N, CA, C and O atoms as a Maestro MAE file, in Angstrom:
{
 s_m_m2io_version
 :::
 2.0.0
}

f_m_ct {
 s_m_title
 :::
 protein
 m_atom[352] {
  # First column is atom index #
  i_m_mmod_type
  r_m_x_coord
  r_m_y_coord
  r_m_z_coord
  i_m_residue_number
  s_m_chain_name
  s_m_pdb_residue_name
  s_m_pdb_atom_name
  i_m_atomic_number
  :::
  1 25 93.855 -3.755 59.488 1 A "MET " " N  " 7
  2 3 94.487 -4.816 60.254 1 A "MET " " CA " 6
  3 2 94.894 -5.934 59.301 1 A "MET " " C  " 6
  4 15 94.167 -6.269 58.366 1 A "MET " " O  " 8
  5 25 96.042 -6.489 59.551 2 A "ASN " " N  " 7
  6 3 96.533 -7.577 58.714 2 A "ASN " " CA " 6
  7 2 95.804 -8.868 59.059 2 A "ASN " " C  " 6
  8 15 95.307 -9.042 60.172 2 A "ASN " " O  " 8
  9 25 95.752 -9.756 58.097 3 A "ASP " " N  " 7
  10 3 95.031 -11.020 58.216 3 A "ASP " " CA " 6
  11 2 95.642 -11.931 59.282 3 A "ASP " " C  " 6
  12 15 96.854 -12.143 59.308 3 A "ASP " " O  " 8
  13 25 94.786 -12.470 60.165 4 A "ILE " " N  " 7
  14 3 95.216 -13.414 61.192 4 A "ILE " " CA " 6
  15 2 94.603 -14.770 60.880 4 A "ILE " " C  " 6
  16 15 93.401 -14.877 60.641 4 A "ILE " " O  " 8
  17 25 95.433 -15.799 60.883 5 A "LYS " " N  " 7
  18 3 94.963 -17.152 60.576 5 A "LYS " " CA " 6
  19 2 95.370 -18.118 61.675 5 A "LYS " " C  " 6
  20 15 96.486 -18.067 62.190 5 A "LYS " " O  " 8
  21 25 94.434 -19.005 62.025 6 A "SER " " N  " 7
  22 3 94.786 -20.113 62.908 6 A "SER " " CA " 6
  23 2 95.643 -21.071 62.106 6 A "SER " " C  " 6
  24 15 95.412 -21.279 60.915 6 A "SER " " O  " 8
  25 25 96.623 -21.649 62.756 7 A "VAL " " N  " 7
  26 3 97.507 -22.610 62.091 7 A "VAL " " CA " 6
  27 2 97.506 -23.898 62.887 7 A "VAL " " C  " 6
  28 15 97.130 -23.917 64.059 7 A "VAL " " O  " 8
  29 25 97.918 -24.948 62.257 8 A "GLU " " N  " 7
  30 3 98.109 -26.208 62.973 8 A "GLU " " CA " 6
  31 2 99.155 -25.944 64.054 8 A "GLU " " C  " 6
  32 15 100.281 -25.564 63.730 8 A "GLU " " O  " 8
  33 25 98.818 -26.132 65.318 9 A "PRO " " N  " 7
  34 3 99.792 -25.843 66.369 9 A "PRO " " CA " 6
  35 2 101.112 -26.565 66.109 9 A "PRO " " C  " 6
  36 15 101.135 -27.761 65.818 9 A "PRO " " O  " 8
  37 25 102.198 -25.821 66.217 10 A "HIS " " N  " 7
  38 3 103.521 -26.410 66.024 10 A "HIS " " CA " 6
  39 2 104.519 -25.766 66.984 10 A "HIS " " C  " 6
  40 15 104.336 -24.639 67.445 10 A "HIS " " O  " 8
  41 25 105.562 -26.508 67.264 11 A "LYS " " N  " 7
  42 3 106.590 -26.074 68.206 11 A "LYS " " CA " 6
  43 2 107.576 -25.128 67.534 11 A "LYS " " C  " 6
  44 15 107.870 -25.243 66.344 11 A "LYS " " O  " 8
  45 25 108.074 -24.194 68.328 12 A "ALA " " N  " 7
  46 3 109.142 -23.287 67.922 12 A "ALA " " CA " 6
  47 2 109.946 -22.975 69.180 12 A "ALA " " C  " 6
  48 15 109.529 -23.297 70.293 12 A "ALA " " O  " 8
  49 25 111.089 -22.353 68.990 13 A "THR " " N  " 7
  50 3 111.963 -22.030 70.106 13 A "THR " " CA " 6
  51 2 112.331 -20.558 70.058 13 A "THR " " C  " 6
  52 15 112.532 -19.985 68.987 13 A "THR " " O  " 8
  53 25 112.418 -19.955 71.239 14 A "ILE " " N  " 7
  54 3 113.047 -18.655 71.374 14 A "ILE " " CA " 6
  55 2 114.419 -18.973 71.963 14 A "ILE " " C  " 6
  56 15 114.542 -19.334 73.133 14 A "ILE " " O  " 8
  57 25 115.427 -18.832 71.142 15 A "SER " " N  " 7
  58 3 116.771 -19.298 71.498 15 A "SER " " CA " 6
  59 2 117.569 -18.265 72.295 15 A "SER " " C  " 6
  60 15 117.231 -17.082 72.341 15 A "SER " " O  " 8
  61 25 118.620 -18.748 72.909 16 A "ARG " " N  " 7
  62 3 119.537 -17.882 73.658 16 A "ARG " " CA " 6
  63 2 120.116 -16.802 72.732 16 A "ARG " " C  " 6
  64 15 120.234 -15.640 73.120 16 A "ARG " " O  " 8
  65 25 120.471 -17.198 71.513 17 A "GLU " " N  " 7
  66 3 121.048 -16.250 70.555 17 A "GLU " " CA " 6
  67 2 120.063 -15.144 70.210 17 A "GLU " " C  " 6
  68 15 120.447 -13.976 70.149 17 A "GLU " " O  " 8
  69 25 118.804 -15.488 69.984 18 A "ILE " " N  " 7
  70 3 117.790 -14.475 69.665 18 A "ILE " " CA " 6
  71 2 117.616 -13.531 70.851 18 A "ILE " " C  " 6
  72 15 117.567 -12.314 70.669 18 A "ILE " " O  " 8
  73 25 117.525 -14.071 72.048 19 A "ILE " " N  " 7
  74 3 117.375 -13.235 73.247 19 A "ILE " " CA " 6
  75 2 118.561 -12.277 73.359 19 A "ILE " " C  " 6
  76 15 118.382 -11.094 73.646 19 A "ILE " " O  " 8
  77 25 119.762 -12.788 73.133 20 A "LYS " " N  " 7
  78 3 120.959 -11.945 73.198 20 A "LYS " " CA " 6
  79 2 120.897 -10.842 72.140 20 A "LYS " " C  " 6
  80 15 121.199 -9.684 72.429 20 A "LYS " " O  " 8
  81 25 120.505 -11.199 70.914 21 A "ASN " " N  " 7
  82 3 120.422 -10.218 69.826 21 A "ASN " " CA " 6
  83 2 119.338 -9.167 70.067 21 A "ASN " " C  " 6
  84 15 119.403 -8.072 69.509 21 A "ASN " " O  " 8
  85 25 118.344 -9.491 70.894 22 A "TRP " " N  " 7
  86 3 117.250 -8.565 71.178 22 A "TRP " " CA " 6
  87 2 117.450 -7.892 72.534 22 A "TRP " " C  " 6
  88 15 116.479 -7.594 73.228 22 A "TRP " " O  " 8
  89 25 118.674 -7.658 72.903 23 A "ASN " " N  " 7
  90 3 119.021 -6.942 74.144 23 A "ASN " " CA " 6
  91 2 118.493 -7.620 75.397 23 A "ASN " " C  " 6
  92 15 118.092 -6.949 76.348 23 A "ASN " " O  " 8
  93 25 118.491 -8.953 75.403 24 A "GLY " " N  " 7
  94 3 118.194 -9.700 76.609 24 A "GLY " " CA " 6
  95 2 116.740 -10.057 76.865 24 A "GLY " " C  " 6
  96 15 116.441 -10.684 77.881 24 A "GLY " " O  " 8
  97 25 115.821 -9.678 75.975 25 A "ALA " " N  " 7
  98 3 114.404 -10.010 76.207 25 A "ALA " " CA " 6
  99 2 113.596 -9.961 74.919 25 A "ALA " " C  " 6
  100 15 113.761 -9.061 74.095 25 A "ALA " " O  " 8
  101 25 112.718 -10.948 74.764 26 A "VAL " " N  " 7
  102 3 111.728 -10.934 73.683 26 A "VAL " " CA " 6
  103 2 110.409 -10.545 74.324 26 A "VAL " " C  " 6
  104 15 109.938 -11.224 75.237 26 A "VAL " " O  " 8
  105 25 109.814 -9.470 73.861 27 A "ARG " " N  " 7
  106 3 108.563 -8.983 74.437 27 A "ARG " " CA " 6
  107 2 107.374 -9.781 73.926 27 A "ARG " " C  " 6
  108 15 107.300 -10.136 72.750 27 A "ARG " " O  " 8
  109 25 106.445 -10.054 74.836 28 A "VAL " " N  " 7
  110 3 105.197 -10.740 74.506 28 A "VAL " " CA " 6
  111 2 104.086 -9.699 74.646 28 A "VAL " " C  " 6
  112 15 103.932 -9.081 75.699 28 A "VAL " " O  " 8
  113 25 103.316 -9.514 73.578 29 A "TRP " " N  " 7
  114 3 102.286 -8.477 73.517 29 A "TRP " " CA " 6
  115 2 100.896 -9.080 73.701 29 A "TRP " " C  " 6
  116 15 100.688 -10.267 73.449 29 A "TRP " " O  " 8
  117 25 99.952 -8.259 74.139 30 A "ASN " " N  " 7
  118 3 98.583 -8.726 74.368 30 A "ASN " " CA " 6
  119 2 97.787 -8.875 73.076 30 A "ASN " " C  " 6
  120 15 96.783 -9.587 73.065 30 A "ASN " " O  " 8
  121 25 98.191 -8.239 72.007 31 A "GLU " " N  " 7
  122 3 97.513 -8.358 70.722 31 A "GLU " " CA " 6
  123 2 98.506 -8.116 69.595 31 A "GLU " " C  " 6
  124 15 99.591 -7.583 69.826 31 A "GLU " " O  " 8
  125 25 98.143 -8.504 68.381 32 A "PRO " " N  " 7
  126 3 99.103 -8.405 67.272 32 A "PRO " " CA " 6
  127 2 99.156 -7.004 66.661 32 A "PRO " " C  " 6
  128 15 98.869 -6.813 65.479 32 A "PRO " " O  " 8
  129 25 99.527 -6.038 67.491 33 A "LYS " " N  " 7
  130 3 99.645 -4.653 67.054 33 A "LYS " " CA " 6
  131 2 100.942 -4.092 67.620 33 A "LYS " " C  " 6
  132 15 101.614 -4.729 68.431 33 A "LYS " " O  " 8
  133 25 101.272 -2.903 67.180 34 A "SER " " N  " 7
  134 3 102.438 -2.220 67.746 34 A "SER " " CA " 6
  135 2 102.017 -1.415 68.966 34 A "SER " " C  " 6
  136 15 100.826 -1.243 69.228 34 A "SER " " O  " 8
  137 25 102.999 -0.924 69.705 35 A "ALA " " N  " 7
  138 3 102.704 -0.080 70.863 35 A "ALA " " CA " 6
  139 2 101.983 1.193 70.422 35 A "ALA " " C  " 6
  140 15 101.114 1.691 71.138 35 A "ALA " " O  " 8
  141 25 102.333 1.714 69.264 36 A "VAL " " N  " 7
  142 3 101.684 2.906 68.741 36 A "VAL " " CA " 6
  143 2 100.192 2.649 68.495 36 A "VAL " " C  " 6
  144 15 99.367 3.548 68.658 36 A "VAL " " O  " 8
  145 25 99.858 1.421 68.103 37 A "GLU " " N  " 7
  146 3 98.459 1.055 67.834 37 A "GLU " " CA " 6
  147 2 97.719 0.642 69.100 37 A "GLU " " C  " 6
  148 15 96.531 0.327 69.038 37 A "GLU " " O  " 8
  149 25 98.393 0.637 70.242 38 A "GLY " " N  " 7
  150 3 97.737 0.371 71.508 38 A "GLY " " CA " 6
  151 2 98.024 -0.966 72.169 38 A "GLY " " C  " 6
  152 15 97.450 -1.263 73.217 38 A "GLY " " O  " 8
  153 25 98.890 -1.775 71.592 39 A "ALA " " N  " 7
  154 3 99.225 -3.059 72.231 39 A "ALA " " CA " 6
  155 2 100.087 -2.812 73.465 39 A "ALA " " C  " 6
  156 15 100.815 -1.823 73.547 39 A "ALA " " O  " 8
  157 25 99.989 -3.731 74.418 40 A "LYS " " N  " 7
  158 3 100.739 -3.607 75.667 40 A "LYS " " CA " 6
  159 2 101.620 -4.845 75.872 40 A "LYS " " C  " 6
  160 15 101.234 -5.964 75.537 40 A "LYS " " O  " 8
  161 25 102.803 -4.614 76.426 41 A "VAL " " N  " 7
  162 3 103.715 -5.713 76.743 41 A "VAL " " CA " 6
  163 2 103.173 -6.424 77.981 41 A "VAL " " C  " 6
  164 15 102.980 -5.806 79.028 41 A "VAL " " O  " 8
  165 25 102.929 -7.733 77.851 42 A "MET " " N  " 7
  166 3 102.403 -8.540 78.955 42 A "MET " " CA " 6
  167 2 103.505 -9.295 79.685 42 A "MET " " C  " 6
  168 15 103.368 -9.616 80.865 42 A "MET " " O  " 8
  169 25 104.607 -9.580 78.974 43 A "ASP " " N  " 7
  170 3 105.663 -10.409 79.539 43 A "ASP " " CA " 6
  171 2 106.930 -10.168 78.734 43 A "ASP " " C  " 6
  172 15 106.885 -9.640 77.623 43 A "ASP " " O  " 8
  173 25 108.047 -10.557 79.303 44 A "GLU " " N  " 7
  174 3 109.319 -10.559 78.590 44 A "GLU " " CA " 6
  175 2 109.969 -11.915 78.804 44 A "GLU " " C  " 6
  176 15 110.116 -12.374 79.937 44 A "GLU " " O  " 8
  177 25 110.354 -12.547 77.715 45 A "ILE " " N  " 7
  178 3 111.025 -13.842 77.786 45 A "ILE " " CA " 6
  179 2 112.522 -13.571 77.793 45 A "ILE " " C  " 6
  180 15 113.067 -12.997 76.851 45 A "ILE " " O  " 8
  181 25 113.179 -13.993 78.871 46 A "THR " " N  " 7
  182 3 114.599 -13.698 79.039 46 A "THR " " CA " 6
  183 2 115.481 -14.948 79.054 46 A "THR " " C  " 6
  184 15 116.706 -14.855 79.135 46 A "THR " " O  " 8
  185 25 114.840 -16.116 78.975 47 A "LYS " " N  " 7
  186 3 115.586 -17.377 78.935 47 A "LYS " " CA " 6
  187 2 115.064 -18.211 77.768 47 A "LYS " " C  " 6
  188 15 113.888 -18.108 77.420 47 A "LYS " " O  " 8
  189 25 115.919 -19.037 77.158 48 A "PRO " " N  " 7
  190 3 115.475 -19.889 76.057 48 A "PRO " " CA " 6
  191 2 114.261 -20.720 76.482 48 A "PRO " " C  " 6
  192 15 114.181 -21.201 77.613 48 A "PRO " " O  " 8
  193 25 113.325 -20.873 75.551 49 A "ILE " " N  " 7
  194 3 112.092 -21.593 75.872 49 A "ILE " " CA " 6
  195 2 111.481 -22.158 74.594 49 A "ILE " " C  " 6
  196 15 111.586 -21.571 73.517 49 A "ILE " " O  " 8
  197 25 110.836 -23.325 74.746 50 A "GLU " " N  " 7
  198 3 110.071 -23.893 73.638 50 A "GLU " " CA " 6
  199 2 108.637 -23.390 73.765 50 A "GLU " " C  " 6
  200 15 108.077 -23.372 74.861 50 A "GLU " " O  " 8
  201 25 108.047 -22.986 72.651 51 A "VAL " " N  " 7
  202 3 106.692 -22.450 72.630 51 A "VAL " " CA " 6
  203 2 105.864 -23.199 71.590 51 A "VAL " " C  " 6
  204 15 106.405 -23.934 70.764 51 A "VAL " " O  " 8
  205 25 104.549 -23.005 71.641 52 A "THR " " N  " 7
  206 3 103.655 -23.558 70.629 52 A "THR " " CA " 6
  207 2 103.002 -22.402 69.889 52 A "THR " " C  " 6
  208 15 102.379 -21.537 70.505 52 A "THR " " O  " 8
  209 25 103.142 -22.385 68.574 53 A "VAL " " N  " 7
  210 3 102.533 -21.351 67.734 53 A "VAL " " CA " 6
  211 2 101.117 -21.805 67.379 53 A "VAL " " C  " 6
  212 15 100.922 -22.921 66.898 53 A "VAL " " O  " 8
  213 25 100.124 -20.931 67.619 54 A "THR " " N  " 7
  214 3 98.724 -21.287 67.351 54 A "THR " " CA " 6
  215 2 98.065 -20.416 66.288 54 A "THR " " C  " 6
  216 15 97.098 -20.836 65.653 54 A "THR " " O  " 8
  217 25 98.581 -19.205 66.091 55 A "GLU " " N  " 7
  218 3 98.041 -18.302 65.082 55 A "GLU " " CA " 6
  219 2 99.181 -17.497 64.484 55 A "GLU " " C  " 6
  220 15 100.239 -17.342 65.094 55 A "GLU " " O  " 8
  221 25 98.950 -16.988 63.282 56 A "GLU " " N  " 7
  222 3 99.933 -16.136 62.628 56 A "GLU " " CA " 6
  223 2 99.230 -14.936 62.017 56 A "GLU " " C  " 6
  224 15 98.122 -15.043 61.490 56 A "GLU " " O  " 8
  225 25 99.894 -13.797 62.098 57 A "GLN " " N  " 7
  226 3 99.408 -12.601 61.422 57 A "GLN " " CA " 6
  227 2 100.324 -12.367 60.228 57 A "GLN " " C  " 6
  228 15 101.543 -12.287 60.379 57 A "GLN " " O  " 8
  229 25 99.737 -12.258 59.050 58 A "LYS " " N  " 7
  230 3 100.522 -12.056 57.836 58 A "LYS " " CA " 6
  231 2 100.891 -10.584 57.673 58 A "LYS " " C  " 6
  232 15 100.260 -9.706 58.262 58 A "LYS " " O  " 8
  233 25 101.913 -10.327 56.873 59 A "ASP " " N  " 7
  234 3 102.287 -8.947 56.585 59 A "ASP " " CA " 6
  235 2 101.217 -8.294 55.711 59 A "ASP " " C  " 6
  236 15 100.252 -8.952 55.321 59 A "ASP " " O  " 8
  237 25 101.374 -7.041 55.409 60 A "MET " " N  " 7
  238 3 100.344 -6.300 54.677 60 A "MET " " CA " 6
  239 2 100.063 -6.867 53.283 60 A "MET " " C  " 6
  240 15 99.003 -6.608 52.714 60 A "MET " " O  " 8
  241 25 100.992 -7.629 52.735 61 A "TYR " " N  " 7
  242 3 100.792 -8.233 51.424 61 A "TYR " " CA " 6
  243 2 100.244 -9.647 51.525 61 A "TYR " " C  " 6
  244 15 99.898 -10.256 50.512 61 A "TYR " " O  " 8
  245 25 100.165 -10.170 52.741 62 A "GLY " " N  " 7
  246 3 99.607 -11.499 52.970 62 A "GLY " " CA " 6
  247 2 100.517 -12.641 52.577 62 A "GLY " " C  " 6
  248 15 100.063 -13.776 52.436 62 A "GLY " " O  " 8
  249 25 101.803 -12.354 52.397 63 A "SER " " N  " 7
  250 3 102.696 -13.398 51.904 63 A "SER " " CA " 6
  251 2 103.588 -14.012 52.986 63 A "SER " " C  " 6
  252 15 103.995 -15.167 52.864 63 A "SER " " O  " 8
  253 25 103.897 -13.254 54.039 64 A "ARG " " N  " 7
  254 3 104.817 -13.761 55.059 64 A "ARG " " CA " 6
  255 2 104.244 -13.498 56.452 64 A "ARG " " C  " 6
  256 15 103.555 -12.503 56.677 64 A "ARG " " O  " 8
  257 25 104.536 -14.395 57.368 65 A "ALA " " N  " 7
  258 3 104.092 -14.205 58.749 65 A "ALA " " CA " 6
  259 2 104.884 -13.068 59.378 65 A "ALA " " C  " 6
  260 15 106.107 -13.004 59.257 65 A "ALA " " O  " 8
  261 25 104.171 -12.176 60.049 66 A "GLN " " N  " 7
  262 3 104.791 -11.030 60.694 66 A "GLN " " CA " 6
  263 2 104.823 -11.205 62.213 66 A "GLN " " C  " 6
  264 15 105.815 -10.875 62.863 66 A "GLN " " O  " 8
  265 25 103.729 -11.726 62.770 67 A "ARG " " N  " 7
  266 3 103.630 -11.975 64.205 67 A "ARG " " CA " 6
  267 2 103.048 -13.361 64.425 67 A "ARG " " C  " 6
  268 15 102.361 -13.908 63.563 67 A "ARG " " O  " 8
  269 25 103.339 -13.922 65.606 68 A "ALA " " N  " 7
  270 3 102.824 -15.251 65.941 68 A "ALA " " CA " 6
  271 2 102.226 -15.217 67.339 68 A "ALA " " C  " 6
  272 15 102.785 -14.613 68.254 68 A "ALA " " O  " 8
  273 25 101.079 -15.877 67.488 69 A "LYS " " N  " 7
  274 3 100.506 -16.058 68.817 69 A "LYS " " CA " 6
  275 2 101.092 -17.339 69.365 69 A "LYS " " C  " 6
  276 15 101.050 -18.388 68.723 69 A "LYS " " O  " 8
  277 25 101.645 -17.236 70.576 70 A "ILE " " N  " 7
  278 3 102.309 -18.389 71.180 70 A "ILE " " CA " 6
  279 2 101.681 -18.748 72.521 70 A "ILE " " C  " 6
  280 15 101.108 -17.911 73.217 70 A "ILE " " O  " 8
  281 25 101.815 -20.034 72.852 71 A "ARG " " N  " 7
  282 3 101.513 -20.527 74.202 71 A "ARG " " CA " 6
  283 2 102.839 -20.993 74.778 71 A "ARG " " C  " 6
  284 15 103.643 -21.624 74.092 71 A "ARG " " O  " 8
  285 25 103.056 -20.671 76.050 72 A "TYR " " N  " 7
  286 3 104.322 -21.039 76.689 72 A "TYR " " CA " 6
  287 2 104.141 -21.069 78.196 72 A "TYR " " C  " 6
  288 15 103.142 -20.588 78.730 72 A "TYR " " O  " 8
  289 25 105.118 -21.638 78.864 73 A "GLY " " N  " 7
  290 3 105.095 -21.668 80.329 73 A "GLY " " CA " 6
  291 2 103.847 -22.338 80.873 73 A "GLY " " C  " 6
  292 15 103.326 -23.281 80.277 73 A "GLY " " O  " 8
  293 25 103.378 -21.852 81.992 74 A "GLU " " N  " 7
  294 3 102.209 -22.403 82.676 74 A "GLU " " CA " 6
  295 2 100.941 -21.702 82.211 74 A "GLU " " C  " 6
  296 15 100.357 -20.914 82.955 74 A "GLU " " O  " 8
  297 25 100.508 -21.987 80.977 75 A "GLY " " N  " 7
  298 3 99.264 -21.430 80.474 75 A "GLY " " CA " 6
  299 2 99.337 -19.997 79.986 75 A "GLY " " C  " 6
  300 15 98.299 -19.360 79.807 75 A "GLY " " O  " 8
  301 25 100.526 -19.472 79.766 76 A "LYS " " N  " 7
  302 3 100.658 -18.109 79.258 76 A "LYS " " CA " 6
  303 2 100.501 -18.112 77.745 76 A "LYS " " C  " 6
  304 15 100.825 -19.092 77.075 76 A "LYS " " O  " 8
  305 25 99.996 -16.992 77.215 77 A "GLU " " N  " 7
  306 3 99.975 -16.832 75.765 77 A "GLU " " CA " 6
  307 2 99.991 -15.360 75.409 77 A "GLU " " C  " 6
  308 15 99.605 -14.506 76.208 77 A "GLU " " O  " 8
  309 25 100.443 -15.078 74.198 78 A "GLY " " N  " 7
  310 3 100.526 -13.713 73.720 78 A "GLY " " CA " 6
  311 2 101.158 -13.705 72.337 78 A "GLY " " C  " 6
  312 15 101.380 -14.757 71.737 78 A "GLY " " O  " 8
  313 25 101.444 -12.514 71.840 79 A "TRP " " N  " 7
  314 3 101.965 -12.324 70.490 79 A "TRP " " CA " 6
  315 2 103.419 -11.884 70.516 79 A "TRP " " C  " 6
  316 15 103.802 -11.040 71.326 79 A "TRP " " O  " 8
  317 25 104.228 -12.457 69.631 80 A "VAL " " N  " 7
  318 3 105.628 -12.054 69.462 80 A "VAL " " CA " 6
  319 2 105.887 -11.811 67.982 80 A "VAL " " C  " 6
  320 15 105.149 -12.291 67.121 80 A "VAL " " O  " 8
  321 25 106.938 -11.066 67.702 81 A "LEU " " N  " 7
  322 3 107.347 -10.926 66.313 81 A "LEU " " CA " 6
  323 2 107.822 -12.273 65.798 81 A "LEU " " C  " 6
  324 15 108.528 -12.998 66.499 81 A "LEU " " O  " 8
  325 25 107.440 -12.606 64.586 82 A "TYR " " N  " 7
  326 3 107.751 -13.920 64.030 82 A "TYR " " CA " 6
  327 2 109.263 -14.161 63.955 82 A "TYR " " C  " 6
  328 15 109.719 -15.300 64.052 82 A "TYR " " O  " 8
  329 25 110.031 -13.090 63.782 83 A "HIS " " N  " 7
  330 3 111.496 -13.232 63.685 83 A "HIS " " CA " 6
  331 2 112.131 -13.661 64.994 83 A "HIS " " C  " 6
  332 15 113.317 -13.991 65.022 83 A "HIS " " O  " 8
  333 25 111.366 -13.663 66.083 84 A "ALA " " N  " 7
  334 3 111.902 -14.101 67.377 84 A "ALA " " CA " 6
  335 2 111.876 -15.625 67.514 84 A "ALA " " C  " 6
  336 15 112.387 -16.169 68.493 84 A "ALA " " O  " 8
  337 25 111.288 -16.307 66.546 85 A "LEU " " N  " 7
  338 3 111.094 -17.752 66.648 85 A "LEU " " CA " 6
  339 2 112.004 -18.535 65.709 85 A "LEU " " C  " 6
  340 15 112.280 -18.114 64.585 85 A "LEU " " O  " 8
  341 25 112.457 -19.672 66.193 86 A "VAL " " N  " 7
  342 3 113.172 -20.644 65.371 86 A "VAL " " CA " 6
  343 2 112.303 -21.893 65.353 86 A "VAL " " C  " 6
  344 15 111.958 -22.419 66.411 86 A "VAL " " O  " 8
  345 25 111.944 -22.373 64.166 87 A "LYS " " N  " 7
  346 3 111.104 -23.573 64.090 87 A "LYS " " CA " 6
  347 2 111.831 -24.768 64.666 87 A "LYS " " C  " 6
  348 15 113.017 -24.974 64.406 87 A "LYS " " O  " 8
  349 25 111.115 -25.553 65.448 88 A "SER " " N  " 7
  350 3 111.710 -26.757 66.051 88 A "SER " " CA " 6
  351 2 111.539 -27.955 65.154 88 A "SER " " C  " 6
  352 15 111.976 -29.053 65.499 88 A "SER " " O  " 8
  :::
 }
 m_bond[351] {
  # First column is bond index #
  i_m_from
  i_m_to
  i_m_order
  :::
  1 1 2 1
  2 2 3 1
  3 3 4 2
  4 3 5 1
  5 5 6 1
  6 6 7 1
  7 7 8 2
  8 7 9 1
  9 9 10 1
  10 10 11 1
  11 11 12 2
  12 11 13 1
  13 13 14 1
  14 14 15 1
  15 15 16 2
  16 15 17 1
  17 17 18 1
  18 18 19 1
  19 19 20 2
  20 19 21 1
  21 21 22 1
  22 22 23 1
  23 23 24 2
  24 23 25 1
  25 25 26 1
  26 26 27 1
  27 27 28 2
  28 27 29 1
  29 29 30 1
  30 30 31 1
  31 31 32 2
  32 31 33 1
  33 33 34 1
  34 34 35 1
  35 35 36 2
  36 35 37 1
  37 37 38 1
  38 38 39 1
  39 39 40 2
  40 39 41 1
  41 41 42 1
  42 42 43 1
  43 43 44 2
  44 43 45 1
  45 45 46 1
  46 46 47 1
  47 47 48 2
  48 47 49 1
  49 49 50 1
  50 50 51 1
  51 51 52 2
  52 51 53 1
  53 53 54 1
  54 54 55 1
  55 55 56 2
  56 55 57 1
  57 57 58 1
  58 58 59 1
  59 59 60 2
  60 59 61 1
  61 61 62 1
  62 62 63 1
  63 63 64 2
  64 63 65 1
  65 65 66 1
  66 66 67 1
  67 67 68 2
  68 67 69 1
  69 69 70 1
  70 70 71 1
  71 71 72 2
  72 71 73 1
  73 73 74 1
  74 74 75 1
  75 75 76 2
  76 75 77 1
  77 77 78 1
  78 78 79 1
  79 79 80 2
  80 79 81 1
  81 81 82 1
  82 82 83 1
  83 83 84 2
  84 83 85 1
  85 85 86 1
  86 86 87 1
  87 87 88 2
  88 87 89 1
  89 89 90 1
  90 90 91 1
  91 91 92 2
  92 91 93 1
  93 93 94 1
  94 94 95 1
  95 95 96 2
  96 95 97 1
  97 97 98 1
  98 98 99 1
  99 99 100 2
  100 99 101 1
  101 101 102 1
  102 102 103 1
  103 103 104 2
  104 103 105 1
  105 105 106 1
  106 106 107 1
  107 107 108 2
  108 107 109 1
  109 109 110 1
  110 110 111 1
  111 111 112 2
  112 111 113 1
  113 113 114 1
  114 114 115 1
  115 115 116 2
  116 115 117 1
  117 117 118 1
  118 118 119 1
  119 119 120 2
  120 119 121 1
  121 121 122 1
  122 122 123 1
  123 123 124 2
  124 123 125 1
  125 125 126 1
  126 126 127 1
  127 127 128 2
  128 127 129 1
  129 129 130 1
  130 130 131 1
  131 131 132 2
  132 131 133 1
  133 133 134 1
  134 134 135 1
  135 135 136 2
  136 135 137 1
  137 137 138 1
  138 138 139 1
  139 139 140 2
  140 139 141 1
  141 141 142 1
  142 142 143 1
  143 143 144 2
  144 143 145 1
  145 145 146 1
  146 146 147 1
  147 147 148 2
  148 147 149 1
  149 149 150 1
  150 150 151 1
  151 151 152 2
  152 151 153 1
  153 153 154 1
  154 154 155 1
  155 155 156 2
  156 155 157 1
  157 157 158 1
  158 158 159 1
  159 159 160 2
  160 159 161 1
  161 161 162 1
  162 162 163 1
  163 163 164 2
  164 163 165 1
  165 165 166 1
  166 166 167 1
  167 167 168 2
  168 167 169 1
  169 169 170 1
  170 170 171 1
  171 171 172 2
  172 171 173 1
  173 173 174 1
  174 174 175 1
  175 175 176 2
  176 175 177 1
  177 177 178 1
  178 178 179 1
  179 179 180 2
  180 179 181 1
  181 181 182 1
  182 182 183 1
  183 183 184 2
  184 183 185 1
  185 185 186 1
  186 186 187 1
  187 187 188 2
  188 187 189 1
  189 189 190 1
  190 190 191 1
  191 191 192 2
  192 191 193 1
  193 193 194 1
  194 194 195 1
  195 195 196 2
  196 195 197 1
  197 197 198 1
  198 198 199 1
  199 199 200 2
  200 199 201 1
  201 201 202 1
  202 202 203 1
  203 203 204 2
  204 203 205 1
  205 205 206 1
  206 206 207 1
  207 207 208 2
  208 207 209 1
  209 209 210 1
  210 210 211 1
  211 211 212 2
  212 211 213 1
  213 213 214 1
  214 214 215 1
  215 215 216 2
  216 215 217 1
  217 217 218 1
  218 218 219 1
  219 219 220 2
  220 219 221 1
  221 221 222 1
  222 222 223 1
  223 223 224 2
  224 223 225 1
  225 225 226 1
  226 226 227 1
  227 227 228 2
  228 227 229 1
  229 229 230 1
  230 230 231 1
  231 231 232 2
  232 231 233 1
  233 233 234 1
  234 234 235 1
  235 235 236 2
  236 235 237 1
  237 237 238 1
  238 238 239 1
  239 239 240 2
  240 239 241 1
  241 241 242 1
  242 242 243 1
  243 243 244 2
  244 243 245 1
  245 245 246 1
  246 246 247 1
  247 247 248 2
  248 247 249 1
  249 249 250 1
  250 250 251 1
  251 251 252 2
  252 251 253 1
  253 253 254 1
  254 254 255 1
  255 255 256 2
  256 255 257 1
  257 257 258 1
  258 258 259 1
  259 259 260 2
  260 259 261 1
  261 261 262 1
  262 262 263 1
  263 263 264 2
  264 263 265 1
  265 265 266 1
  266 266 267 1
  267 267 268 2
  268 267 269 1
  269 269 270 1
  270 270 271 1
  271 271 272 2
  272 271 273 1
  273 273 274 1
  274 274 275 1
  275 275 276 2
  276 275 277 1
  277 277 278 1
  278 278 279 1
  279 279 280 2
  280 279 281 1
  281 281 282 1
  282 282 283 1
  283 283 284 2
  284 283 285 1
  285 285 286 1
  286 286 287 1
  287 287 288 2
  288 287 289 1
  289 289 290 1
  290 290 291 1
  291 291 292 2
  292 291 293 1
  293 293 294 1
  294 294 295 1
  295 295 296 2
  296 295 297 1
  297 297 298 1
  298 298 299 1
  299 299 300 2
  300 299 301 1
  301 301 302 1
  302 302 303 1
  303 303 304 2
  304 303 305 1
  305 305 306 1
  306 306 307 1
  307 307 308 2
  308 307 309 1
  309 309 310 1
  310 310 311 1
  311 311 312 2
  312 311 313 1
  313 313 314 1
  314 314 315 1
  315 315 316 2
  316 315 317 1
  317 317 318 1
  318 318 319 1
  319 319 320 2
  320 319 321 1
  321 321 322 1
  322 322 323 1
  323 323 324 2
  324 323 325 1
  325 325 326 1
  326 326 327 1
  327 327 328 2
  328 327 329 1
  329 329 330 1
  330 330 331 1
  331 331 332 2
  332 331 333 1
  333 333 334 1
  334 334 335 1
  335 335 336 2
  336 335 337 1
  337 337 338 1
  338 338 339 1
  339 339 340 2
  340 339 341 1
  341 341 342 1
  342 342 343 1
  343 343 344 2
  344 343 345 1
  345 345 346 1
  346 346 347 1
  347 347 348 2
  348 347 349 1
  349 349 350 1
  350 350 351 1
  351 351 352 2
  :::
 }
}
């Protein structure tokens, strides 16, 4: 498993352009794994939204963030691919 680190909570956005580029939805997963590894899609974000990033999972080399744990909406949270986020 790749390293997961808590980060200083910061704002990010899932933009209209990203949603469009991802075929209309950014999937939110229950854990920072792939579907093959057993993670399940908990939600799909289909409209632009501001989120708060609370944790990051680094890539296998530990140099770049691969996934981010986000809080959004009315108390929802889950994991998205880091490329789905634009820093605010």
